[in-house]
N, C-alpha and C positions, 0 to 999 in steps of 0.2 A: 466461651469463646472456644473455638476448636482447634488445633493445632493447623488448621489450614485456613481459618478465619481470620485473616491478619490484613485487615482493609489499609491502614497505613502504609504498609509492607506493599501490597498489593498497587497501592497507587504511586509510590516511588520509582517501582519497577515499570509502571506503564510512563511514567515522565522518562524515567531513563531508556526504555524502548523508543520513544518517538525523539529523544537526544541523538542517540545512534544512530534512528534512520536517516535524521537530518545529515549527520557526518555521512552516511553513506552517498545520499545526494550529491551533497557538495564536493566528494570527490570524482563523482561520476561528473559533476557538471567543470569542473575544471581541467579534465582530460576529453571533452566530449568534440573540441575544437580537431583533435589531433588522432584519436582512437575511433575507429569503426564505433558502432553502435554494437556488433557480433562480438568484438574483442570484448569490448568492455560486460557485456552480459557473461562471456564466459569465467573470466576474473573475478567478477562478482561471485556467480557459483561454484566456481571450484574452490574459491577461499573459504566461503561461507559454510563448506563441509566440512572443514577443520572442528570449530565451536560446535556443530552440532551433533557429530559423530561424538565428541567429548560430553556432551549433555545426555546422548542417549544412553553413551556406556554407564555413566555414575547412576542412570535411573534402572539401570537392568534392563536395557529395551535394545541393545543391541549386542548383536545381531538377531537373535531372537524376536524382537517387536515388529522388524520389517516383515514379516511372512503375511502376507493377504489372500483374502477370496475374492478379490473385488479389483483385480487387473484393470478391468473395461475402464471402472469409476477412476482408479488413481490417474491411469491415461489421460483421462477427460480433465480432471483435475488439473494434472500436471501441464497439460499443453495449454489451457486457459491460462494458467500462471505463469508460465515463460512468453506466452506471447504478450500479455499484459506487461511482463517486466521488458518486454522489446520496447513495447510502444511508451511505456514511461521514461525510459534513457532516452527516446527519439524524441519527445516531448520537453525532457531536460536540456537537452541540445539547443533548444529553440526559445525556452521562456527564462524566466527567473523560476530561481530553486522555490521560492514560497509561491510564484502563480502556479506551478505545476503540482506543489503538493496541495494547494486550493482545489484544486478540479479534482485531485484525486478523492478527496471529501465526498465527491458525489455516488463514489462506489456503494457505500451503505443504503443509501436512498435507492441508487437502481436495484441493487440486492432485493430491497422490501418488494419494488415493484417486479423485478424476476420473481420472487416468490409466488405472486399472484398467477402469473403467465405460465410457470413452470410446476409448481409446486400446488396452484391450486388452491392457494389461501384468501383472504377475503381481501379486496381492495378497500382499505380504510381511509377516512379524512385526513390522517396523519400522516400516511402514506401519499396521499397524491397532494397535500399542502406541502411535504418537504421537496418533492418533485419540481411542484410549480418555483418554489423559493430557490431551488438551487439551480435549475435551469436559466431564472432570471440573474442568477447571478452569473453565471458564464455568457450570459449576452452583454450583460452591464462590463464583465472583461474585455469582449470582443467588439463591440461596437464600437470605438474608434479607429479598428482596425476595414472596418468596411469601405470600400473606397479608395484607400491607403496604396502605397507606393510600393516597392519590391519588399523591402524589411517590414512594411506592415503585414501585408500578404505570407511572409516568411512567419511573422509571429502567428498568424491567423491557422495556418496550417499546423502549428504547433499546440495551439490548441484543443483544434480538432481531435489531433493525435492523442491529446491528453483525456480527451471524454471518451475515445475509443477504450483507452488502457482503461478507464475507471469500469466502463462497462465490461470488460474483460474480467477486470479482477472482482467484479458482482456476479459475475458466473463462476469463479473459481471459489469465492465464498460460499456460494450456493451448493456446490459440489464438495466442501468442506464441512457445511452443516451434514450433510448426507453421510460423508464418512465417518464423522465422530462417532455414529453412533454403533459402530463396530469396529473403527480401525484406529491406530495409534496414532498420536498427534503428530510425535516424530518420525513415522514414516510417512504420514502426509507430506510434511517438510521435507524429508530426504528424497523423497521421489520426485517432488516439483523441482528441488535444486538440480538432479540428475538430468532430469528431462530440459532442462533451459542449460544445461554444458551442452548435450547432444545438439540441440537447436541453436547452440552459438556455433558448435565448429561447423556445422553445415555453411556458414557466411564466411569461413575459410578461404573459398575461390575467389570471393570478390575482393579479396587483399585486405589482410593484418598489417600492424606496422611493428617494428622493431621499438618497444619502448625504452626511456632513457631511465637511469635511477630515477628521478623524481616522479616520472611516471608511474613507473611500477611500483613504487610504493604507493602512490595514489590508487591504482588498479587492488592490490592488495588490499588496503584499507577498504574499500568500499564492500569487498566478500566479508572481511571480520566485522564490519561494523553493520552489514547486513545481517550475519550470522547470528551474532551475538544479540541484535537489537531482537529478532525471531523466538530466541529464547526467554529474553527480558518479558516480550509481549505474553509467550505461554505460562509463564509462573505468575504473571500478572491476574492473569482469569483463574489461576489456581488458588490464588491468596484472597481476592476479592471479587466481588459480583460485577454481573457485566454492567448493571445501572449504575453502579460507584464508581466505574472506570469511566463511564461516558463523558463526563464533563472535562474529563483531563486527554480526551483525543484533540481538541484542541489548543491545548497548551503546546505541542507537538509544531503549530504553525510557528509558534516564536521563534524556534531556532532557525530555521528556514528566513525567516524575515530579517534576524540577526545577522546571518551569512550575506545575505544581498547587501545590507548596508555594509559591514564590516570588512568583508573580505573581498568579494566582487565587486564594491563600489557602485552598487547599484539603484538608482533611486526607484522609489514608491511611485506607481503611475496612479493618476485619479483613479481611473477604471479599477484598479487592484481595491484601492478604498472603498470603492462603491459596491464592488464585487464580493468581497471579503465576509460584510455582514449576512450577504443573502443566500452566501453557500453555505455557510456554519449554520445560519438559524434552518437551513431546510435539514441538514444533517443533523440539528436537533431537535429539530421537530418530528422529523420520521424516528430517533430515539427516543423521544417521549411516549410514543405508541408503548411500548411494555410496562411503562411506569402508569398510566393510565389504564390498562387493562387489568394490573395487579392493582390497584386502587379500586378498581371496578368489582373485582373476585372478592376482594375483602368486605367492601360494603356489603355484599351479596349474602356474605354467610349468618 
């Protein structure tokens, strides 16, 4: 076992990342009724810089690791990521935390399909099956809202925004895959945070609010949780292979479920219980492609 081959530690970091990310979404949900989305994005991005810069400094990647020869690619990745952040927070404001995070599970499936369209990768049955299962889950989630009243239509809009956010995240992940070949992961993350801050500042003319102390603490918490979660995720992939970490992606859904039930006192809807297995099965189905390809390669030797 090499110093970086520590699967147990990697899995623990992945679970910690999911827990912290859920904490970020809980903070966002708690303030979404009183604080504009742009202001939430600004605080989340600004305070995420603190742990991120410390992390880069400890790795001797700050500021030297921020140099890049691909500014246009960084701009595209950061733009997609910033838009995904805005739309995900807008979805959180209209949905339960668990529902919003469940829809975000479509992102890996959409990334696999996007790789076919933009990177000329092969369209496999795994990707088709993942897409079909994932969107069947989304339909199951929103079916009760069709033909409903004003409240139901608001929730339907939240689901649509969530799907758009998943698509934007998929585009950002495709750019990350390309940038990772030549760029520092820390630089990719920091430029994304800075772009999100700039985008958030552009919403200032539409009106921000002066937060009280509890609201301010929640906004700061959203940034710190999000920043540390990103670091934990980065380290998890350093200590364990992606295939070992994949099953633990879905453990992260337990935390928002608990938050909805225990913090926000929101019951689980029947549509969510029907949708969750379909969406998670779709994400798992798409993730199984790598294992299937690897097994085929081993048998072919």
